[in-house]
C-alpha angles and dihedrals in degrees: 000000000000121000090244090060094054108097129173114236119230088254092054090051088054089050091058097046092046089055093045094053104027108018092110096035095093097042114149138158094252102053100009102201093353096108092047090048092052092046089052097049094041097095090059093046090049092051096046101041110012118191096337137125088248090056091049092054092049090047092054090050093050092047094065127110115305130170130161140124109307093228094050097046094085088072090061093043090052093051091045093052095047094050094046093049089054103037108022120200092346087074093058097103093041092051092048092051093045090052091051093047097044104041095068099052092040090052092057093048094043096047089056097044099039105027116022100037099039094042091049101042104028092035092054094047094044093047092052091048091048091053088054091050094249110152090203086083089075092043089053092060092044090052090051089051091056091046090052090050091053091049092048091052090049090050091049093053091043091053092048092048093049090047090054091048090050092055096041094049098042099034112173094007092096092126089061090049089051092049092048092046090050090053090049092049094048091046091054092048092047092051091050095053100075093035097050102031112061101184117143137173116258104182118107123195112226127193115165107307093343120102124184120188115215089209093057090050090048091051090055091052096043128336108237093025094142095052089046091053090051090052093047090050089050093051090048091053092048089056093058122100118264090015126130136170094269093054091045090052091052091048091050091051091051093045090047092053092048094045092050095049092045089052093241100117132021 
């Protein structure tokens, strides 16, 4: 399919504008941007599935945890929309895995390009101008806002176009896409565990002049064993009845306090 033939449907245009204005409106500590993502993609879900059991299953999938840089998210929304328009509910697992795999790398890139650099450079220039009474300081931020909007729209179309190419080129090999995306998603999660969770064993076995650190033994078995155990415990809790992310968070806080005071974890 040529680029000229790729057109955004009215629903996909609504998806973009919903994200632009309200993507962060439903932010919370359980789903992060998950609610805003679902609100954004809802017009497409409603068009494709309506009030059906199929639509309900897709909605639950789209309502899961999501967190990335706000300006980079349109890439994911574009890919998501293109795949769903072509494959329907059968793409549910592939979309979920692609979201998991893409949101981490895009967050790092986006935070640098749209937060660190602009806030440092434009913020410094605008602050100096404001101190001198120059009204162009305000105009500078407004201009950056319009530039960011243009870039976000470009990202959205780029994501949609690449999603269309993905489906057209791979056709019925969606299961392979799903498997690859699952591997990518699990790889990203696995890499984040030791870098985000800093738990470590404190206890040392002492016998006469001999000291053996549990942490050193754990490192020989598997580096990052303590963080991995914390994650496994968290997943186990999430699989229990009447358990949600908020309750799991409170349990982890309590366990962390007890483990620290009992000199188990540091």
